C-alpha positions in Angstrom: 15.3 9.9 -29.4 13.2 6.8 -29.6 9.8 6.1 -29.1 8.4 2.8 -28.5 4.0 2.7 -29.7 2.3 -0.1 -28.9 -0.1 -0.7 -31.7 -3.8 -2.3 -31.3 -5.4 -4.7 -33.4 -7.4 -8.2 -33.5 -4.7 -10.4 -34.7 -5.8 -9.7 -37.9 -6.2 -5.9 -38.4 -4.6 -3.1 -37.3 -6.7 -0.8 -35.4 -7.1 3.1 -36.9 -6.4 4.4 -33.3 -2.8 3.7 -33.7 -2.8 6.2 -37.2 -3.6 8.4 -34.8 -1.2 8.0 -32.4 1.3 7.9 -34.9 0.9 11.7 -35.6 1.2 12.1 -31.9 4.4 10.6 -31.5 5.8 12.3 -34.8 5.2 15.1 -33.1 7.6 14.4 -30.2 10.7 13.0 -32.4 12.2 10.6 -34.8 13.0 7.7 -34.3 9.2 5.2 -34.2 9.3 1.6 -33.0 6.0 0.3 -33.3 5.3 -3.1 -31.5 2.5 -5.2 -32.7 1.9 -8.0 -30.3 0.0 -11.2 -30.3 -1.2 -14.6 -31.7 -0.5 -15.3 -35.1 -0.5 -11.8 -36.4 2.2 -11.3 -38.9 -0.5 -10.0 -41.2 -0.5 -6.6 -39.2 3.0 -6.1 -38.9 2.9 -6.1 -42.5 0.3 -3.5 -42.6 2.0 -2.0 -39.6 5.3 -1.7 -42.0 3.3 0.5 -44.5 2.9 3.2 -42.2 5.8 6.6 -42.9 7.8 7.4 -40.0 7.7 4.0 -38.5 11.7 2.6 -38.7 11.1 -0.8 -37.2 8.3 -2.8 -36.6 9.2 -5.2 -33.6 6.9 -8.2 -33.9 5.9 -10.7 -31.0 3.9 -13.8 -32.1 3.1 -15.4 -29.5 -0.5 -17.2 -27.7 0.2 -15.6 -24.8 -0.4 -12.4 -26.2 -3.6 -13.1 -28.3 -5.7 -11.2 -26.3 -3.2 -8.6 -25.1 -4.2 -9.4 -21.5 -2.4 -6.9 -19.3 -0.6 -8.6 -17.3 1.2 -10.1 -20.1 1.4 -7.4 -22.2 3.1 -5.0 -19.8 5.5 -7.3 -18.4 7.0 -7.4 -22.4 6.9 -3.5 -22.3 9.1 -3.4 -20.1 11.7 -6.0 -21.5 11.9 -3.2 -24.6 11.8 -0.7 -22.5 15.2 0.0 -22.2 16.4 2.3 -24.9 13.4 4.4 -25.4 12.6 7.8 -24.0 8.7 7.6 -24.8 6.4 4.9 -24.6 3.2 5.5 -26.1 -0.5 4.4 -26.4 -3.9 5.0 -27.2 -6.1 6.2 -24.1 -8.6 3.2 -24.9 -9.7 1.0 -23.1 -6.3 -1.4 -23.6 -4.3 1.6 -23.4 -5.9 2.3 -20.0 -5.2 -1.2 -18.4 -1.9 -1.4 -19.6 0.5 2.2 -19.5 -0.5 2.6 -15.6 1.2 -0.9 -15.2 4.1 0.0 -17.6 4.5 3.6 -15.9 4.1 1.7 -12.3 7.0 -1.2 -12.7 9.0 1.7 -14.1 9.0 3.9 -11.2 7.5 6.9 -13.3 4.7 8.7 -13.9 1.3 8.5 -16.1 1.0 11.3 -18.5 -2.5 11.0 -19.6 -4.6 11.3 -22.8 -2.3 14.2 -24.3 -3.8 16.1 -26.9 -1.3 18.2 -28.0 2.5 18.2 -28.0 4.8 20.9 -27.0 8.2 19.7 -26.7 9.6 16.3 -26.9 9.6 16.4 -22.4 6.2 19.1 -22.3 2.7 17.7 -23.1 -1.1 19.2 -22.9 -3.9 17.5 -20.9 -7.5 18.5 -20.8 -8.7 18.7 -16.9 -11.7 19.6 -15.3 -13.8 17.7 -17.7 -11.8 20.0 -20.2 -12.5 22.7 -19.2 -9.7 23.9 -18.7 -6.0 22.3 -20.1 -2.9 21.4 -18.1 0.5 22.0 -19.8 2.5 19.1 -18.2 5.8 18.5 -17.9 7.8 15.4 -17.2 11.6 15.1 -16.3 11.4 11.0 -15.9 13.7 9.5 -17.8 11.2 7.2 -19.3 7.7 9.0 -20.8 5.0 6.5 -20.4 1.9 8.1 -22.1 -1.6 7.8 -23.3 -2.6 9.7 -26.6 -6.5 11.2 -27.1 -6.5 9.9 -30.4 -9.7 12.5 -31.6 -7.1 15.2 -30.9 -4.7 14.2 -33.9 -5.1 13.4 -37.0 -4.6 10.2 -38.3 -1.5 9.5 -39.8 -1.3 8.2 -43.6 -1.3 4.0 -43.5 0.6 3.3 -47.0 3.9 4.6 -48.2 6.3 3.4 -45.1 8.6 0.8 -45.6 9.6 -0.1 -42.2 12.0 -3.1 -41.2 10.4 -5.8 -39.6 12.1 -7.3 -36.6 11.1 -10.8 -35.3 11.5 -11.2 -31.3 11.1 -14.6 -29.6 9.4 -13.9 -26.3 7.1 -15.6 -24.0 5.1 -14.4 -21.0 4.2 -17.0 -18.4 2.4 -14.8 -16.1 -1.0 -15.7 -14.8 -2.0 -13.5 -12.8 -5.3 -13.4 -15.0 -6.1 -15.4 -17.9 -8.4 -15.4 -21.1 -11.5 -16.9 -20.7 -14.5 -15.7 -23.0 -15.9 -12.7 -24.4 -19.2 -11.8 -25.7 -19.0 -9.3 -28.9 -22.1 -7.1 -29.8 -22.6 -7.3 -33.3 -23.8 -4.6 -35.8 -23.4 -3.5 -38.4 -23.0 0.5 -38.0 -19.6 1.6 -38.0 -17.6 0.5 -34.1 -18.5 4.5 -32.1 -15.2 5.5 -31.6 -14.2 5.5 -35.1 -17.2 6.5 -37.1 -17.5 9.7 -39.1 -21.8 10.5 -38.1 -22.7 9.7 -34.3 -26.6 10.1 -34.1 -26.6 10.0 -29.8 -29.9 10.1 -27.4 -30.8 11.5 -24.3 -33.0 11.2 -21.0 -35.1 13.2 -23.3 -35.8 10.2 -25.9 -37.9 8.5 -23.0 -37.3 5.0 -23.3 -35.0 2.2 -25.4 -37.9 2.1 -28.2 -37.6 5.1 -29.1 -34.1 4.9 -29.8 -35.4 3.1 -33.4 -36.0 6.8 -34.5 -32.3 7.4 -34.0 -31.3 4.5 -35.6 -34.0 5.4 -38.7 -31.8 8.6 -39.4 -28.5 7.0 -38.5 -29.0 4.6 -41.5 -29.4 6.6 -43.7 -26.0 8.6 -42.5 -24.4 5.5 -42.5 -23.5 6.2 -38.7 -23.7 4.9 -35.3 -25.5 4.9 -32.2 -24.7 6.8 -29.2 -26.1 8.2 -26.2 -25.6 10.3 -22.8 -24.8 8.9 -19.3 -28.0 9.5 -18.6 -30.0 7.3 -21.2 -27.7 4.8 -20.4 -28.1 5.2 -16.6 -31.7 5.2 -16.8 -31.6 1.7 -19.3 -32.4 2.8 -22.3 -28.9 1.3 -24.1 -25.9 -0.5 -23.1 -22.9 1.4 -21.9 -20.9 0.5 -24.4 -22.5 3.2 -26.4 -21.9 5.5 -24.1 -20.6 9.4 -25.0 -19.1 11.4 -22.3 -16.0 12.0 -19.9 -16.5 8.7 -18.4 -17.6 6.9 -21.9 -16.2 7.1 -25.1 -14.5 10.2 -26.2 -15.0 11.3 -30.1 -14.9 13.3 -32.6 -16.6 12.5 -35.4 -17.5 14.9 -38.7 -21.1 15.1 -37.8 -22.7 14.5 -34.1 -26.4 14.8 -33.9 -27.4 15.3 -30.4 -31.1 14.2 -29.6 -32.5 15.3 -26.4 -29.2 15.8 -24.6 -29.1 18.7 -22.3 -25.2 19.1 -22.7 -24.7 18.1 -19.3 -20.1 19.2 -18.8 -19.5 15.7 -18.6 -21.1 14.8 -22.2 -19.5 17.8 -24.0 -16.1 16.8 -22.9 -16.8 13.2 -24.9 -18.1 14.8 -28.3 -17.1 19.2 -28.3 -14.0 18.1 -31.1 -16.7 16.7 -33.4 -16.1 18.9 -36.7 -20.0 19.7 -37.2 -22.6 19.4 -34.2 -25.9 19.6 -34.3 -28.8 19.5 -31.5 -32.4 18.6 -31.7 -33.7 19.9 -28.3 -37.3 21.4 -27.7 -35.9 23.3 -24.8 -34.1 26.4 -26.0 -32.3 27.3 -23.2 -30.4 23.6 -23.2 -26.7 23.3 -22.4 -25.7 21.6 -25.4 -27.2 24.5 -27.9 -23.7 26.8 -27.0 -21.4 24.1 -28.5 -23.8 23.6 -31.6 -23.1 24.7 -35.1 -26.6 24.1 -35.6 -29.2 23.9 -33.3 -33.1 23.2 -33.8 -35.3 24.1 -31.0 -38.3 21.3 -31.9 -40.1 18.3 -30.5 -37.7 15.4 -31.2 -40.7 12.9 -31.4 -41.6 15.0 -34.8 -37.9 16.1 -36.1 -36.7 12.7 -36.3 -39.3 10.9 -38.4 -39.3 14.0 -40.9 -35.4 14.5 -40.7 -35.3 10.4 -42.0 -38.1 11.3 -44.6 -35.8 13.8 -46.1 -33.2 12.3 -46.0 
C-alpha cells in the first residue's frame, strides 16, 4: 500500500496541519510519501524528512508552484498519482481547492473531511453539521481524501530520517495566475492552530466591544474567533469565523462569549478539549456542550475575568 500526502507550507516552514494528516495516513497503512511542491522550499523538505513514519519526501522546487495555485498543483499530483492507492491532504482552504480537481481528473469520488479510519477503504465523516456520522466505503482504485485535522493528533515532528528525492517537473498551466495577496498581520496565534480561542457572537453588540475579548485573549495568549452571526453583522472580518462555513477548530480551551450555540457554530468547535460559555440566557443551546457555563452579562463578566487573569 502506498500513500501520497500533500504538504502545506509557506516555502519556509511546514504547516503543522500536515502533522495531523500524517497521523491519519498512518492509520490507513505504511508506505507514506510526502509531496513538497514550492519555490525555494528545500528547508521545508528537510523538516518533512524528520517526521517519523514518512518513508520518502518528494521535493519539487519550481517557481510555478510558488503559491500552490490549484490548477498547477493538481496537475502535478496527477502526474505523481500512479502507483499510489491513497492521496491525502488537510481539509483546509488549499485542500478543498485542490483535491476535488484531483478527484475529477482521476475520475474517482472524493471522500471529504474524514474524522476516523476504520479500514484502508472505509472512513467516517460528519454529515448534517456533525449531528450524524457517515461510514463511507470507497471501491475506487485511488482514494482521494481530505482530513479534518481537528479529529487527529499531531504526529511527532522529529525523529525520522526519510529520503529526499528531488523531481524536475514544470507545469505551464496558465488557467490562473497569481497577482497579489493581502495578509492580516496579528501578534496572536493563527486561529486554526491556536491552543486557546476566545470567540464572540451577536451578543457582543458591535465590533468595538470585541476589545473586551482581546483583553482576555491577550492574557491567555489566545486567538480571537467569532460566530457567523457576528461576522454577518459586520463586527469582525470573516477570517475569524468559526463554524460549519468557517474554520473547524479543536483547541485546548474554547471560550464562547455571547454565542447562543447555533448548530452551525457547534459543528466548528464542539471537539474542543474544554468549552467555557458566558451568556446571560440560561437556556442558550451553547450550555448543552459547555464544560463550564457562566450565566452572566458579558459586559460585566469580561472585564472581571480579564482583571483576575
